[in-house]
C-alpha positions in Angstrom: 11.5 -31.6 87.8 15.0 -31.6 86.5 13.8 -32.0 82.9 11.3 -29.2 83.3 13.9 -26.9 84.8 16.4 -27.8 82.0 13.8 -27.1 79.4 13.2 -23.6 80.9 16.9 -22.9 81.0 17.5 -24.1 77.4 14.6 -22.0 76.2 16.0 -18.9 77.9 19.5 -19.6 76.5 18.1 -20.0 73.0 16.2 -16.8 73.2 19.3 -15.0 74.6 21.5 -16.2 71.8 19.3 -14.4 69.2 19.9 -11.0 70.8 23.6 -11.2 71.6 25.8 -9.0 69.5 28.1 -11.1 67.3 28.0 -13.9 64.8 24.9 -15.2 63.1 24.5 -18.9 62.9 23.1 -19.1 59.4 24.1 -22.3 57.5 25.8 -21.8 54.2 23.7 -22.6 51.2 25.6 -25.7 50.4 25.2 -27.1 53.9 22.0 -28.9 55.0 20.8 -30.9 58.0 19.8 -34.4 57.0 18.2 -37.2 58.9 18.1 -40.5 57.1 18.7 -44.2 57.5 21.7 -45.7 55.8 20.9 -48.2 53.1 24.3 -48.7 51.4 26.0 -52.1 51.4 29.1 -52.6 53.4 31.1 -55.6 54.6 32.2 -56.3 58.1 33.9 -59.2 59.9 31.4 -61.5 61.5 31.6 -62.3 65.3 29.1 -63.4 67.8 26.6 -60.6 68.7 27.2 -58.9 72.1 24.4 -59.6 74.6 23.3 -56.0 74.6 23.0 -55.9 70.8 21.0 -59.1 70.9 18.8 -57.7 73.5 18.0 -54.7 71.4 16.9 -57.0 68.6 16.0 -56.7 65.0 13.8 -53.8 64.2 15.2 -51.5 66.9 16.2 -48.0 65.9 18.6 -45.5 67.4 19.4 -42.0 66.2 22.8 -40.3 66.2 23.4 -36.6 65.8 26.7 -35.8 63.9 28.1 -32.4 63.4 30.8 -33.2 60.8 29.4 -33.0 57.3 32.7 -34.4 55.9 32.1 -37.8 57.6 28.4 -38.1 56.9 28.8 -40.6 54.0 31.2 -42.7 56.1 28.8 -42.8 59.0 26.0 -44.0 56.7 28.3 -46.9 55.7 28.9 -47.6 59.4 25.2 -47.6 60.1 24.6 -50.0 57.1 27.2 -52.4 58.4 25.8 -52.4 61.8 22.3 -53.1 60.5 23.6 -56.0 58.4 25.2 -57.5 61.5 22.5 -56.8 64.2 19.3 -55.8 62.5 19.4 -52.5 64.4 18.8 -49.3 62.4 21.1 -46.3 63.1 19.7 -43.1 61.7 22.3 -40.4 61.1 21.2 -36.8 61.6 24.0 -34.6 60.2 24.0 -31.0 61.2 26.5 -29.5 58.7 28.3 -26.4 57.8 28.3 -23.5 60.2 25.0 -24.5 62.0 25.0 -24.3 65.8 24.7 -28.0 66.8 24.1 -27.2 70.4 21.2 -24.8 69.6 19.6 -27.4 67.4 20.0 -30.0 70.1 18.3 -27.7 72.6 15.4 -27.4 70.1 15.3 -31.2 69.8 15.1 -31.4 73.6 12.3 -28.9 73.9 10.4 -30.7 71.2 10.9 -34.1 73.0 12.8 -35.2 69.9 16.2 -36.0 71.5 18.5 -38.5 69.6 19.8 -41.5 71.4 23.4 -40.4 70.8 24.5 -36.8 70.5 27.6 -34.6 70.2 29.0 -32.5 73.0 32.3 -30.6 73.4 34.0 -30.5 76.7 33.1 -29.1 80.1 30.9 -26.2 79.1 28.5 -28.3 77.0 28.6 -31.1 79.6 27.2 -28.6 82.1 24.2 -28.2 79.8 23.5 -31.9 79.4 24.9 -33.5 82.6 21.4 -34.5 83.9 20.6 -36.1 80.6 23.8 -38.1 80.0 24.2 -41.8 80.7 27.1 -42.9 83.0 29.4 -45.0 80.7 32.1 -45.8 83.3 31.4 -49.6 83.3 31.5 -50.0 79.5 34.2 -52.4 78.2 35.6 -49.8 75.7 36.7 -47.5 78.5 39.6 -49.7 79.2 40.8 -49.4 75.6 41.3 -45.7 75.5 42.6 -42.6 77.3 40.5 -40.2 75.3 37.1 -40.7 77.0 35.3 -37.7 78.5 35.5 -37.9 82.3 33.8 -35.5 84.8 33.6 -36.1 88.5 35.4 -39.4 88.1 32.7 -40.8 85.8 32.8 -41.4 82.0 30.1 -39.7 80.0 31.6 -39.3 76.5 32.7 -41.8 73.8 35.7 -40.6 71.6 35.6 -41.3 67.9 38.9 -39.7 66.7 41.9 -37.7 67.5 42.3 -34.4 65.7 45.1 -31.9 65.6 45.4 -28.1 65.4 48.6 -26.7 63.9 49.7 -24.5 61.0 49.1 -26.9 58.1 51.4 -26.6 55.1 51.9 -27.9 51.6 55.3 -29.6 51.8 55.8 -29.3 48.0 55.5 -25.6 48.0 57.8 -25.2 51.0 60.4 -27.4 49.3 60.3 -25.4 46.1 60.8 -22.3 48.1 63.8 -23.8 49.9 62.1 -23.7 53.3 62.4 -26.5 55.9 59.2 -26.4 57.9 61.2 -27.4 61.0 63.2 -24.2 60.7 60.0 -22.2 61.6 60.4 -22.1 65.3 59.1 -18.7 66.3 57.8 -15.3 65.0 61.0 -14.2 63.2 61.4 -17.4 61.3 57.7 -17.6 60.5 57.7 -14.0 59.1 60.9 -14.8 57.1 59.2 -17.9 55.6 56.1 -15.9 54.7 58.0 -13.1 53.1 60.1 -15.5 51.0 57.1 -17.4 49.8 55.3 -14.2 49.0 58.2 -13.0 46.9 57.9 -16.3 44.9 54.1 -16.3 44.7 53.8 -16.1 41.0 56.6 -18.7 40.4 54.9 -21.1 42.9 51.4 -20.5 41.4 50.0 -19.2 44.6 47.0 -17.0 45.3 48.3 -16.2 48.8 50.8 -17.4 51.3 48.1 -18.5 53.7 44.4 -19.3 53.4 43.4 -17.6 56.7 39.6 -17.2 56.7 37.7 -15.1 59.2 34.2 -15.0 57.8 32.2 -14.8 61.1 28.7 -16.1 60.4 29.6 -19.7 59.3 33.4 -19.9 60.0 33.2 -18.5 63.5 35.0 -21.6 64.8 38.0 -21.2 62.6 39.5 -18.1 64.1 37.1 -17.3 66.9 37.5 -20.7 68.5 40.5 -22.6 67.2 43.0 -19.8 66.6 42.1 -18.1 69.9 42.5 -21.5 71.4 46.2 -21.5 70.3 46.8 -18.6 72.7 45.6 -20.8 75.5 47.8 -23.9 74.9 50.6 -23.8 72.4 53.9 -24.8 74.0 52.3 -25.9 77.2 52.0 -29.3 78.9 48.7 -31.0 78.3 47.5 -30.5 81.9 48.6 -26.8 82.1 45.5 -24.7 82.5 47.1 -21.4 83.2 45.5 -19.3 80.5 42.1 -21.0 80.3 41.9 -20.4 84.1 42.7 -16.7 83.5 40.0 -16.3 80.9 37.5 -18.1 83.1 38.4 -15.7 85.9 36.5 -12.8 84.4 37.9 -12.8 80.9 41.5 -12.0 81.8 44.5 -12.3 79.3 48.2 -12.4 80.0 49.5 -9.1 78.4 52.8 -10.4 77.1 51.5 -13.7 75.8 48.4 -12.2 74.1 50.5 -9.5 72.4 52.9 -12.1 70.9 50.0 -14.2 69.8 48.3 -11.1 68.2 51.4 -10.3 66.2 51.0 -13.7 64.6 47.4 -13.0 63.8 48.5 -9.7 62.2 51.0 -11.6 60.1 48.2 -13.9 58.8 46.2 -10.8 57.9 49.1 -9.4 56.0 49.6 -12.5 53.8 46.2 -14.1 53.5 43.8 -14.3 50.6 41.6 -11.2 50.9 38.6 -13.4 50.1 39.0 -14.9 53.5 36.8 -12.3 55.2 33.8 -13.5 53.2 34.7 -16.9 51.8 33.4 -20.3 52.8 34.9 -23.4 54.3 34.8 -25.0 50.9 36.6 -22.1 49.4 39.3 -22.2 52.1 40.0 -26.0 52.0 39.6 -26.1 48.2 42.2 -23.3 47.8 44.6 -25.4 49.8 43.7 -28.7 48.1 44.4 -27.1 44.7 47.8 -25.8 45.7 46.9 -22.1 45.9 48.0 -21.6 49.5 51.3 -22.7 51.1 49.6 -22.7 54.5 46.0 -23.0 55.7 44.4 -22.1 59.1 42.5 -25.4 59.5 43.1 -28.5 61.4 43.7 -32.2 60.5 40.0 -32.7 59.8 40.6 -31.3 56.4 42.5 -34.4 55.5 39.2 -36.2 55.0 38.2 -33.4 52.6 41.4 -33.6 50.6 40.9 -37.3 50.0 37.1 -37.1 49.7 35.2 -34.1 48.5 38.2 -32.3 47.0 40.1 -35.5 45.9 40.1 -34.5 42.2 41.6 -31.0 42.7 44.0 -32.5 45.3 45.1 -35.1 42.7 45.4 -32.3 40.0 47.7 -30.5 42.4 49.9 -33.6 42.7 48.6 -35.2 45.9 51.3 -33.2 47.7 52.5 -34.2 51.1 51.1 -32.1 54.0 52.3 -31.5 57.5 51.9 -29.2 60.5 54.1 -27.0 62.5 53.2 -25.4 65.8 51.6 -22.0 65.9 54.9 -20.7 67.3 54.1 -17.1 68.3 56.8 -17.3 70.9 60.3 -18.6 70.0 60.7 -22.3 70.9 57.0 -23.3 71.2 57.1 -26.8 69.8 53.7 -28.4 70.3 50.7 -28.9 68.1 47.3 -29.3 69.8 45.6 -32.7 69.8 42.4 -33.8 71.3 39.1 -35.5 70.8 37.2 -32.7 69.1 34.0 -33.9 70.8 32.4 -36.9 72.3 29.3 -39.0 71.7 27.0 -38.8 74.7 24.0 -41.1 75.3 20.7 -39.6 76.2 19.3 -41.3 79.3 15.7 -41.0 78.0 16.5 -42.8 74.8 17.2 -46.4 73.7 20.2 -46.7 76.1 20.9 -50.4 75.7 20.9 -50.3 71.9 23.0 -47.2 71.9 25.6 -48.8 74.3 25.8 -51.8 72.1 26.4 -49.7 69.0 29.2 -47.6 70.5 30.8 -50.8 71.9 30.9 -52.2 68.4 32.2 -48.9 67.0 35.2 -49.3 69.4 36.1 -52.8 68.3 38.9 -53.8 65.9 36.6 -56.3 64.3 33.6 -54.0 64.6 33.3 -50.4 63.4 37.0 -49.3 63.6 37.8 -50.1 60.0 34.9 -48.0 58.7 35.6 -45.2 61.0 39.2 -45.1 59.8 38.9 -45.8 56.1 35.6 -44.1 55.4 35.4 -41.4 58.0 39.1 -40.6 58.2 39.2 -41.1 62.0 42.5 -41.5 63.7 41.5 -44.0 66.3 41.7 -43.2 70.0 41.5 -46.9 70.9 44.7 -48.9 71.7 43.5 -52.1 70.1 42.8 -50.6 66.7 45.0 -51.6 63.9 43.5 -49.3 61.3 44.9 -46.0 60.1 43.0 -43.7 57.8 44.1 -42.7 54.4 44.6 -39.3 55.9 47.5 -37.1 54.8 47.9 -35.7 58.3 48.0 -39.0 60.1 51.8 -39.3 60.1 52.2 -35.8 61.4 49.9 -36.5 64.3 51.7 -39.8 65.1 55.1 -38.1 65.0 54.2 -35.3 67.4 52.4 -37.7 69.7 55.3 -40.1 69.8 57.6 -37.3 70.6 55.4 -36.0 73.5 55.0 -32.7 71.7 51.3 -32.1 72.0 49.2 -29.7 74.0 45.5 -29.9 74.8 42.4 -28.0 73.7 41.3 -26.1 76.7 39.0 -23.8 74.7 36.4 -26.4 75.2 36.1 -25.2 78.8 35.6 -21.4 78.3 32.2 -19.8 78.6 29.6 -21.2 76.2 29.1 -19.0 73.2 32.4 -17.0 73.5 33.6 -17.8 70.0 30.2 -17.5 68.3 29.1 -14.3 70.0 32.3 -12.4 70.7 35.7 -13.4 69.3 34.7 -14.3 65.7 33.6 -10.8 64.8 36.7 -9.2 66.2 39.0 -11.5 64.1 36.9 -10.6 61.0 37.1 -6.8 61.8 40.8 -7.1 62.2 41.2 -8.9 58.9 38.9 -6.3 57.2 41.0 -3.4 58.6 38.3 -1.8 60.7 40.5 -2.7 63.6 43.7 -1.3 62.4 46.5 -2.2 64.8 47.6 -5.2 66.9 47.2 -3.1 70.1 43.7 -2.2 69.1 42.9 -5.8 68.3 44.2 -6.9 71.7 42.3 -4.2 73.5 39.1 -4.8 71.7 39.3 -8.6 72.3 40.2 -8.2 75.9 37.4 -5.7 76.7 34.8 -7.8 74.7 35.7 -11.0 76.5 35.7 -9.3 79.9 32.2 -7.9 79.2 30.9 -11.3 78.0 32.1 -12.9 81.3 30.4 -10.2 83.3 27.0 -10.9 81.8 
């Protein structure tokens, strides 16, 4: 009965999402959803097979849904290495670009086509899938990490990486402009840095000071989710839920904090590339990789693009050092935000034993960790891992983490669909100028979020 009830709920949710006012979920032309079995060759250190892997046996197949197109190639190498070792085929189903992974998973569920391993992000999406997830509390890898997804005292999610959200910068450009990134500690110093760089734009070969993109159909998550998420957490302890609790209490905002944060958004609008209201993710990251932006409003995940898809333009721009500073919209805020961006959950109606064996292998230093680091660019959440990715942001994340200067990602716990259906369009309208003032932006956002929570 649970499964029948969930199918009904998911069908209703999917139908509702098509009529909500807000962002469309159309995939960009260059992004596709692919399902295929890895066949590339890869080397891995031999060790005795784990009992669960042996039990699954040659010829077994498991399917994994991935929502990060930039690591698709690396995951196929991971799958090939695992097949070489165990005989188990791992099919990688990548849902790329701006496609709504959760909507597609709901369609899979309704069609009795669920993968064995699938992505979910935090508390809100856990609520959708909680009756379908396998309890992983007794798995060996749980003792090797502090990044597992826990709910109700039980483990339901396997972490693959640590990602960071901060104001990413090109260190070479800042050096040429005579700006120490550590001197940007609040709104006044941030504005001064932007103004100075803008005055030297031609000399520095820049298109814009910042590549801040607000296109709402496919990049809804950039501003609508991540930048709004900075309002919730920057400068706070990891367990401080003050502002996510307010939003979840009927869509409330703190007037002083949201005004200060909105002034930073206005600064980005003032100094961004005008193409950001319609440009793509590839345009945004490519502009940064080629040295056309001093700053970019993307997280550490773009490191894999700089050294992968955009490696040639990044090399042509000098393979410049990158870093991050806090989105310091209040003086003295000194944290970047780090978290597992999502977790792999195991479907309890799938090939559970084979899926458990695969993720255990993925956690092991002599298993999948090297491929996850070197080919997927994952910064390992596992204590035993000795592998670091060739990721230009890895040192920055390590530095802030070691200093205890990180905040969490509590946007994962707000009402499902808030970014896609509400906030993304408001950011785009503010960038376009149809919302003209910071006060109007705050008022529009506040009213829209309150209305969404009242539905």
